[in-house]
Residue, then its C-alpha position, 0 to 999 in steps of 0.5 A: x718244753x717248749x718255751x715257744x709259741x707257734x704262731x707268735x703271741x698278739x703283745x710285745x711284751x716288752x719292746x726294752x729286751x731283746x726276749x721280749x720282741x722276740x712275739x714267737x718267746x713263751x714268757x720270754x724263754x721263762x716258763x719256769x718264771x713267768x706265767x701268763x694266765x692272760x695271754x696277753x702279759x707274760x711277766x707275771x711272776x709265778x705265784x705273784x697274785x699283786x699284779x705285779x708285773x714285770x718285777x723280776x724272778x718272780x718265785x717259784x715256791x710262792x705262798x698264793x701258789x698251790x701248786x708248788x710241789x708241782x712247779x719246783x719238780x717240773x723246775x729240776x727236771x727242766x734244770x737238769x735236762x735241759x739243753x738251750x740253742x742260742x742262735x742268738x748271743x746276747x740272748x743267751x747271754x742274758x739268758x744265762x745270767x738271768x737264772x743263775x739268781x734266784x727269784x731275791x737275786x741272790x746267787x743261783x748256780x753257776x750257768x755254763x755254754x759251749x760257743x760254736x759257729x751256730x749259736x751258745x748251747x747252754x748246758x743242764x745247771x741244775x747239779x751245779x752249785x755257785x762256783x762250779x759247774x758240774x757239765x763242764x768236760x771238752x770233748x775231743x776229736x781224733x784230730x784234738x779238734x773239739x767237739x760236741x754232738x746236739x740231738x745228733x748233729x756234731x758241731x765244733x767247739x769254738x769258745x765256753x762262756x759261763x757264769x759268776x754269779x757269787x759277788x767274791x767282796x768285788x773278786x771276778x775269781x776266775x779258777x784254774x781250770x777256767x787257765x787251764x780249758x782256756x789254753x785250750x778253747x777261749x774262756x768267757x765268764x758272765x759276771x755282774x752284769x759284764x762280760x769278761x774273758x778269762x784271764x790274769x787278769x781277767x779283760x772286762x769287756x762290756x755289759x751282756x745287755x749291748x750284746x746283741x742277735x748282730x753283734x755277740x760275734x764281736x764280743x766273743x773272737x774265738 
């Protein structure tokens, strides 16, 4: 499933958002949450007939959506099978954080990604829970280096990032699995709109809104 236009849109969706200034991005790279029926505004939530454009996280299961079953199955398929490769690390962090919550901003799924020299590869998340990423395991090559295959290309893994959407009474909740992986490669956690370096204690780096295409490698160090 593509979330980009083959030619640029005539409208800049949101000049204040990293996704919104990219005129090739359909619905700010979130076609599961938003639709663009007019071709002019991609911020209309799925199933929203109120005209309340720009409200966060439109529901796919809204009462006005006669295609509820179709979109629910499509959402499941995409979340089970799609990997996203971002060359813009800031955009990747925004994408992961936003999709970790449902339309009511309740914790939905933990989302994990591998950091490689060329960008950030976000992993499928449908089978994850709020606190566990089922598909993250560290692969090694014959030289004991971490690597990952994506579309026939082999990438060396430099770091791992995942979200902690469950607020957990203000506790970031660094797990033993986080610490074990952190012993091999740097581990970063997106929690409460901020990026943290896993550790005991975890170290807050900055709010993810301050991380963008030009500076993300200054924040995610490996």
